[in-house]
C-alpha positions in Angstrom: 0.0 0.0 0.0 1.4 3.4 -0.9 1.7 6.2 1.6 -1.2 8.2 0.2 -3.4 5.1 0.4 -2.4 4.5 4.0 -3.3 8.1 4.8 -6.7 7.8 3.1 -7.6 4.7 5.1 -6.3 5.8 8.5 -9.1 5.4 11.1 -8.5 9.0 12.4 -8.9 10.5 9.0 -12.1 8.4 8.4 -13.4 9.5 11.7 -12.8 13.2 11.0 -14.4 12.9 7.5 -17.4 11.2 9.1 -17.7 13.9 11.8 -17.4 16.7 9.2 -20.0 15.1 7.0 -22.3 14.7 10.1 -21.9 18.4 10.9 -22.6 19.4 7.3 -25.7 17.3 7.1 -26.9 18.4 10.5 -26.5 22.0 9.5 -28.4 21.5 6.2 -31.3 19.6 8.0 -31.4 22.2 10.7 -32.0 24.9 8.1 -34.8 22.9 6.5 -36.5 22.1 9.8 -36.1 25.6 11.0 -38.4 26.8 8.1 -41.1 24.9 9.9 -40.5 26.8 13.1 -38.9 23.7 14.8 -35.5 22.9 16.2 -34.0 19.5 15.5 -34.8 18.2 19.0 -38.4 19.3 18.6 -38.6 17.6 15.2 -37.1 14.4 16.6 -39.7 14.3 19.4 -42.6 15.0 17.0 -41.4 12.5 14.4 -40.9 9.8 17.1 -44.5 10.3 18.2 -45.7 9.6 14.6 -44.2 6.2 15.1 -45.0 5.6 18.8 -47.9 7.8 19.8 -49.1 7.3 23.4 -45.7 6.5 24.9 -44.7 7.9 28.2 -42.1 10.7 28.7 -39.7 8.1 30.1 -40.0 5.9 27.0 -39.7 9.0 24.8 -36.4 10.0 26.6 -35.1 6.4 25.9 -36.0 6.6 22.3 -34.4 10.0 21.8 -31.3 9.1 23.9 -31.7 12.1 26.2 -32.4 12.4 29.9 -35.9 12.5 31.4 -35.2 16.1 32.4 -34.4 17.1 28.9 -37.4 15.5 27.4 -39.6 17.0 30.1 -38.6 20.5 29.2 -39.0 19.8 25.5 -42.5 18.3 26.0 -43.4 21.3 28.2 -42.5 23.7 25.3 -44.3 21.6 22.7 -47.4 21.4 24.9 -47.4 25.1 25.3 -47.0 25.5 21.5 -50.1 23.3 21.0 -48.2 20.5 19.2 -48.2 17.8 21.9 -50.8 16.7 24.5 -50.2 14.9 27.7 -52.9 12.4 28.5 -53.4 10.6 31.8 -52.6 6.9 31.8 -55.3 4.8 33.5 -54.0 3.4 36.8 -50.8 5.5 36.8 -51.0 8.9 38.5 -47.4 9.8 37.8 -47.0 9.2 34.1 -48.7 10.6 31.0 -49.1 9.4 27.5 -47.7 11.7 24.8 -49.9 12.5 21.8 -49.6 14.7 18.8 -52.2 17.4 18.2 -53.4 17.9 14.6 -50.9 20.7 14.2 -48.1 18.7 15.7 -48.8 15.9 13.3 -48.9 18.3 10.3 -45.5 19.7 11.3 -44.0 16.3 12.0 -45.1 15.1 8.5 -43.8 18.2 6.9 -40.4 17.6 8.6 -40.3 14.0 7.6 -41.0 15.0 4.0 -38.1 17.5 4.1 -35.9 14.8 5.6 -36.8 12.3 2.9 -36.2 14.9 0.2 -32.7 15.7 1.6 -31.8 12.0 1.9 -33.0 11.4 -1.7 -30.8 14.2 -3.1 -27.7 13.1 -1.1 -27.5 9.5 0.1 -30.2 8.4 -2.3 -27.9 9.2 -5.3 -25.3 6.5 -4.3 -25.3 3.4 -6.5 -27.3 0.6 -4.8 -24.1 -1.5 -4.2 -22.3 1.4 -2.5 -25.4 2.1 -0.4 -25.5 -1.6 0.7 -21.8 -1.5 1.5 -22.2 1.8 3.5 -25.1 0.3 5.4 -23.1 -2.8 6.3 -20.1 -0.7 7.4 -22.2 1.7 9.5 -23.9 -1.2 11.3 -20.6 -2.8 12.0 -19.3 0.6 13.4 -22.4 1.0 15.5 -21.9 -2.5 16.9 -18.3 -1.6 17.9 -19.5 1.6 19.5 -22.1 -0.3 21.5 -19.5 -2.8 22.6 -17.2 0.1 23.7 -20.1 1.6 25.7 -20.4 -1.8 27.6 -16.8 -1.7 28.6 
């Protein structure tokens, strides 16, 4: 392997490329979601509720990989904005089920459409074989990261 090839495949270089790509994509998605009047955390919460409406705040925190305190403040703001409702859970006086309001659902669906459009114009343009390879590699990297968390 020549020296330039060794530099190109150095794990640190791959890591930094990945992180720069992540920052670029996050910035571009943030701009798209901001046109809806939402932050990325707000959009994440609303889009999660399109898949799992009726879950508790604790379950929501787990799905979003944030603390219960973080999700509580986020839910408070979305309730105040009329995008999410807290509904009592029968037999549980301490927990509430999270539900989208019609406006919350509309904004979530608009954000999901913006995300799909962005993915189609970027990742979606990769050849199918490259996309399959990337998916396999990302899953392998994820598994290594999970194993490192367990250490």
